[in-house]
C-alpha positions as CSV (number, residue, x, y, z in Angstrom):
1,M,143.9,92.9,165.8
2,T,147.4,91.5,165.6
3,R,150.5,93.6,165.8
4,T,152.9,93.0,162.8
5,V,156.4,92.8,164.0
6,H,159.1,93.7,161.6
7,P,161.9,91.0,161.0
8,I,164.6,93.5,162.3
9,E,162.7,93.8,165.5
10,Q,162.2,90.1,165.8
11,E,166.0,89.7,165.3
12,S,166.8,92.5,167.8
13,Y,164.6,90.8,170.5
14,A,166.2,87.4,169.9
15,I,169.7,89.1,170.5
16,L,168.6,91.0,173.5
17,R,167.0,87.9,175.1
18,R,170.3,86.0,174.6
19,E,172.3,88.7,176.1
20,L,169.9,89.2,179.0
21,A,170.0,85.5,179.8
22,A,173.8,85.6,179.8
23,S,174.2,88.8,181.8
24,H,171.0,88.9,183.9
25,P,169.6,85.4,184.2
26,D,167.1,86.4,186.8
27,A,165.2,88.4,184.2
28,A,163.9,85.3,182.7
29,A,162.0,84.8,186.0
30,L,160.0,87.9,185.7
31,P,156.3,87.5,185.1
32,P,155.0,88.2,181.6
33,L,154.2,91.9,181.8
34,G,157.2,92.8,183.9
35,R,159.4,91.1,181.4
36,A,157.7,92.8,178.5
37,V,158.4,96.2,180.1
38,L,162.0,95.3,180.8
39,E,162.6,93.9,177.3
40,R,161.1,96.9,175.6
41,V,163.1,99.3,177.8
42,V,166.3,97.4,176.8
43,H,165.3,97.4,173.2
44,A,164.8,101.1,173.2
45,S,168.0,101.9,175.0
46,A,170.4,99.0,174.1
47,D,171.3,99.1,177.8
48,L,171.2,95.7,179.5
49,D,171.9,97.3,182.8
50,Y,168.3,98.2,183.0
51,A,167.7,94.6,184.1
52,A,169.2,95.5,187.6
53,D,168.2,99.2,187.4
54,L,164.5,99.0,186.7
55,V,162.0,98.8,189.6
56,L,158.8,97.1,188.6
57,P,155.6,96.9,190.5
58,D,153.7,93.6,191.3
59,E,152.4,91.9,188.2
60,S,148.8,92.5,189.4
61,V,149.4,96.3,189.0
62,L,150.5,96.0,185.4
63,E,147.6,93.6,184.7
64,H,145.3,96.3,186.2
65,T,146.9,98.9,184.0
66,V,146.5,97.0,180.8
67,A,142.9,96.5,181.6
68,A,142.6,100.2,182.2
69,L,144.3,101.1,178.9
70,R,141.9,98.7,177.1
71,A,139.0,100.5,178.7
72,G,140.4,103.9,177.4
73,V,141.9,105.5,180.5
74,P,143.7,108.7,179.5
75,V,147.5,108.7,179.2
76,V,149.3,111.9,180.2
77,A,152.9,112.7,179.1
78,D,155.2,115.2,180.7
79,V,156.7,116.5,177.3
80,A,156.1,116.3,173.6
81,M,159.0,113.9,173.1
82,V,157.4,111.3,175.4
83,A,154.0,111.8,173.7
84,A,155.5,111.3,170.3
85,G,157.2,108.0,171.3
86,I,153.8,106.6,172.5
87,T,152.1,104.5,169.8
88,R,148.5,103.4,169.4
89,R,147.2,105.9,171.9
90,Q,146.6,109.7,171.9
91,T,148.1,111.4,174.9
92,L,147.5,114.5,176.9
93,C,150.5,116.8,176.9
94,R,150.2,120.4,177.8
95,I,153.7,121.6,177.8
96,T,153.3,123.8,174.7
97,D,150.0,125.2,176.1
98,P,150.4,129.0,176.8
99,G,148.5,128.4,180.1
100,A,151.2,126.2,181.4
101,A,153.6,129.3,181.4
102,E,150.9,131.2,183.1
103,V,150.3,128.5,185.8
104,A,154.1,128.2,186.3
105,A,154.6,131.9,186.9
106,E,151.6,132.2,189.2
107,A,152.4,129.1,191.3
108,G,156.2,129.4,191.2
109,I,156.7,126.0,189.6
110,T,158.3,124.8,186.4
111,R,156.4,124.7,183.1
112,S,156.6,120.9,183.1
113,A,154.9,120.7,186.5
114,A,152.3,123.3,185.4
115,A,151.6,121.3,182.2
116,L,150.9,118.2,184.3
117,R,148.4,120.1,186.4
118,L,146.6,121.3,183.2
119,A,146.6,117.8,181.8
120,A,145.3,116.3,184.9
121,E,142.3,118.6,185.0
122,E,141.3,117.1,181.6
123,A,142.3,113.6,182.4
124,G,140.6,113.2,185.8
125,P,141.6,110.5,188.3
126,G,142.8,107.2,187.3
127,A,145.0,108.2,184.3
128,V,148.3,106.7,183.5
129,Y,151.2,109.2,183.7
130,V,154.4,108.8,181.7
131,I,157.3,111.0,183.0
132,G,160.5,110.7,180.9
133,C,162.1,114.2,181.0
134,A,161.2,116.4,183.8
135,P,162.0,115.4,187.6
136,T,159.9,118.5,188.6
137,A,156.9,117.0,186.9
138,L,157.4,113.8,188.9
139,F,157.8,115.6,192.1
140,E,154.6,117.5,191.3
141,L,152.8,114.3,190.8
142,V,154.1,112.7,194.0
143,D,153.4,115.7,196.1
144,G,149.9,116.0,194.7
145,A,149.1,112.2,194.7
146,A,145.7,112.7,196.3
147,R,144.7,115.1,193.5
148,Y,146.1,113.0,190.6
149,R,145.2,109.5,191.8
150,P,147.1,107.8,189.0
151,S,146.4,104.2,187.9
152,L,150.1,103.9,187.1
153,V,153.1,106.2,187.0
154,L,155.9,105.4,184.7
155,G,158.5,107.6,186.2
156,L,161.8,107.5,184.3
157,P,163.0,111.0,184.0
158,V,166.7,111.4,183.0
159,G,169.4,113.8,184.4
160,F,171.8,114.8,187.0
161,V,169.6,117.2,189.0
162,G,166.6,115.7,190.7
163,A,166.2,112.7,188.6
164,V,167.3,110.1,191.2
165,E,165.6,111.8,194.0
166,S,162.3,112.2,192.1
167,K,162.2,108.5,191.4
168,Q,163.1,107.7,194.9
169,A,160.3,109.9,196.1
170,L,158.0,108.1,193.7
171,R,158.9,104.7,195.2
172,E,158.6,105.9,198.7
173,S,155.1,107.5,198.0
174,G,153.6,103.9,197.5
175,L,151.9,105.0,194.2
176,P,151.8,102.2,191.6
177,A,154.8,102.8,189.5
178,V,157.6,101.7,187.2
179,S,160.8,103.6,187.9
180,N,164.6,103.0,187.9
181,R,167.2,103.8,190.6
182,S,169.8,105.6,188.6
183,G,169.8,109.0,186.8
184,K,169.3,107.1,183.5
185,G,166.0,107.2,181.7
186,G,164.5,109.6,179.1
187,S,161.6,110.1,176.8
188,A,162.4,107.0,174.7
189,V,162.7,104.8,177.7
190,A,159.5,106.1,179.4
191,A,157.5,105.8,176.1
192,A,158.8,102.2,175.6
193,A,157.8,101.2,179.0
194,L,154.2,102.3,178.2
195,N,154.3,100.8,174.8
196,A,155.1,97.4,176.3
197,L,151.8,97.6,178.1
198,L,149.9,99.1,175.1
199,Y,151.1,96.2,172.8
200,Q,149.4,93.7,175.1
201,E,146.1,94.9,173.8
202,V,146.9,93.7,170.3
203,G,149.3,90.9,170.9
204,R,152.9,90.4,169.7
């Protein structure tokens, strides 16, 4: 199955590649999957600075993730906006589940962290986690890494409180991950990073 790319998207990619080449020439040296993730993040945000801000794993990690996605591994999103931005794949997102509020109250954690726990119970080990909004969900995943055992974490929450720290904790955890150093990020960026890998299944 071939993915049809709209002419506007083709033109947008041509522009961003020219601008990346001019402002961040090292981006051209990235291996194919790493470059695909970077380009789709830049495409979603119109922010070329991600070329220096994004932290990518080894290409072999991304290759493994593409294979896992092709095999049907579950995808877990922290919030509905992330889930809505992920195309070609149903996601597990329990942020609106009444049980998330109950777990949050009982455990003294945020609803986002509680929703991640609920989704993980259904997903099981080896899922791909996409965190674009809630640093507390990312801290929950890092602190409970032995329970979650993710194939890949796309940890790109946005904000001024906990975003930078949660992403630093993710990188220091040793979990396979895509993250960024600054407080930038967000639902659209996180979804775009995963979409870049999902699109490898159908070609561009």
